[in-house]
N, C-alpha and C positions, 0 to 999 in steps of 0.2 A: 322617297327619302324617309318618310314615316315608317314604312315597312322595314327598312334597314335598321332604323333606330330601335324598333320593337324587337327585331331579331337579336341585336346586340344586348339589349336589356334582358331579354329572356335567357340568352345564352350565358350571361354573367352569373345567373343564379343556378344554372344547370351544370355548367362545366367549371372546373377549378381555374382560378386566375394564375397566370405564370407559365411554368413549364410542366410537361408531363412527368409522371413518376419514373418512367423508363429513362427519360432524359436526365432527371435528377440522379438516378442510380448510376448513370454512365459518367457522371462528373468525376468520379474517383480516379479514372484512368483516361481522362479526356485530353485531346490535343487542342492546339490553339484554334483549329478549324471547328472543332466541336464547341468551344466556347463562343465562337462567332455564331454558330447555329443556335446555341442556348439563348443568346441575346436576341436574335431575330424572332425566335419562337415566343420568347417572353413578351416582346413588343406586340406581335401580331395577335396574341391571345390576351393582351392587357386591355380589356374592354374599357376600363376607366380612362386609360391614356387615349384610346381611340375616341371615346365620347368627348373628351376635352378638346382634342384636335378638330373634331367636327364642329364644335362650338366656335373655335378660333377661326376656322375657314369659312363659316357659314355665309357671311356677307362679303367675303373677299372675291373680287373678280379680276383685279389687277395683278399680274404676275410679279411685279416688283413688291407689292404689299405682301403677297403670299410668301415670297422669299424672305422678306424682312421679318415677318412674325414667326415663321418656321425656324429661321436662323436663331432668333432670340430664344425660342423654346429649346432648340437643340444645344446651343452653347450652355444654357443654364443647366439642363439635365446632365450634360457631359461633365460639368464642373463638380456637381455633387456625387454623381455616380463614380467618377474616377477617384476623387480625393477622399470621399467618405470611405470607400472600399479599401483604398490603399492604406489609410491611416486607422482603419478599424473603428470608425465612428458609426454607431448604429443607434437604433431606437426601437420601440415596440412597433412591429409591422402593422398591427391593427390600427394604431393611432396615426401612423403615417398614411395608410390607405384611407383613413377617415378624412384626413386633410385633402387628399387627392380627390375623394368623392365630393368634398366641399368645393373644389375647383370646378367640377362639372356643374354643380348648382350655380355657382357664381357666374360662369360663362353663359349659361342659359338665361339667368336673370338679367344679366347685362345685355344680352341680345334682345330681350323683350323690352328694353328701355326702362327697366325697373327702377333705376336710380332717379330718373326724372319723374316718372309716374308716381312712385311711392315716397320718395324723399325730396323731390324738387331740387336735386343737385345733379351735376354732371358726373358721369362715371369716371373713376380713376383712369389715368393714362393706360391704354390697353397694352401697349408693348411692354410697359413696366410690369403690369400684372401678369402678362404671359411669361416674362422672365422670372418673376418671383415664384409663380406656380411651377415653372419648369424646374427650378431648384428643388422644389418639394417632390415632383415626379421623379427626378434623378435620385433623390435620397431614398425614395420608395424602391426603385430598381436596385440600388446599392444594398439596402436592407435585405431584400429577397435573396440577392446573390450571396451575401455574407451568411445568411441563415442556411442556405444549401451547402455552402462550403464548410460551415461549422458542423453540420450533420455528418459530413464525411471526413472531418478532421483535416481539411485542406487549407494550407497557408497560401492564399492567392498571390501570385506574382503580378507585377505590373503588366507583363505581356498578356497574361490571362484576362486581367481586368480590361485592358485595351481591346482585346479580341471580342469580349462580351459587349463592350461599348460599340464597336464597329457593327456587330450583329444587330444591336438595338437600332442603330441608324439605318441599316439596310431594311429592317422590319418596318421602320417608320416610313421609308420611301415606298415600300410595297403598299402600306396602308393608304398613303396619300394618293398613289396612282389609282386606287379604287374609289376613295372618298371624293376627291375633287371632281371627277367626271360625273358622279352621281349628283353632287350638289349643282353642277352646271346644268344637268338635264332637268332638275327640279325648278329651274328659273323660267317662269312663264306668267300667264295671266293670273294664275291662282297662287303665285309665289308668296303673297302676303299671308294667305291662309295657311299654306304649308309652313311658312316661317314661324307663325305663332304656335301651331300644333307641335312642330318639331322641337322648338325651344322649351315649350312647357314640358315636353317629354324628357328633355335633358334635365330640367329642374327636378322632375319627379324621379327620374332614374338616379340622379345624384343623391336625393333624399333617401331612397331605398338603400343605395350603396353605403351611405353614411351610417344609417341605423344598423345595417348588416355588419359593418366593421366595428362599431361601438358595442354591439351585442357580442361579437366574437371576443373583443377585448375584455369585457366584464365577465363573461363565462370562463375564459381562460385565467383571468385574475383570481376568480373564486376557486377554481380548480387548483391553482398554484398555492393558494393559502391553505386549502384542504390537505395538500401534500406536505406542506411545511409544518402544519400544526402538530401532527404526531411527533415529528423530529424535534420540534421545539420543546414539546412536553417531555420527551425523552431526555433532551439535553438539560432541561431544568431539573428533572428528577435526579439525573446523575450528579448535577452540580450540588443539589441539596444533600444527596447521599454522601458525597465527598466532604462537604462541610461538616456534616454530623460526625463522620468518621474522624475527621481532623480534630473536632472539638472533643470527642471522646478520647482520642489519643493524647491530647494536651493535658487532660485531667489524669 
């Protein structure tokens, strides 16, 4: 299990998160089946989503519990993915992904019993937290989809959004079919040691992802200001010139 986590963490920094460039370019003339594929590809390559799911599933052995928590996560991310995309509600992708990274930290910390050990309190209700973080994950998926659509000047229809969402769910099922058996195989005499190592790796991975996203936000924010500064100076110069011309004309 630790090797799988290391692979996911390493891959996150080597390969881009989301969908491939060829897939993005194909969206301009995409069919509903293509959107389904885009959603599945985004989920399968969404390493932050996968790491969070690993954290959620880590101690679950009862199929009813697994169904309950995965359903809560699924309903939550469907709500924000569909509604935010349909109504054009968006936010800075780096900041949303930073919160998603925090969800990975949170789940690893909670799995390590950090709330009792560090704060002497019980952890918040898990299913409530999974639902809340599911809303954030769905908003992240929506933001990415809207960014790609905007790049190609596409007005997303409800059917396209729903197709993308179905693809996300199929991708999630594919991930679960791999992750759950691996977690089951890791349960043995050394599971306590594996558990501590794996969940510390989740915390560390989440911290790296958090700083990675915040770094991206600040770099892009500075670049945005650098682009705007000459335009602002030009606008101020033009405004000053017009005022001087008007003042001269009035005299």
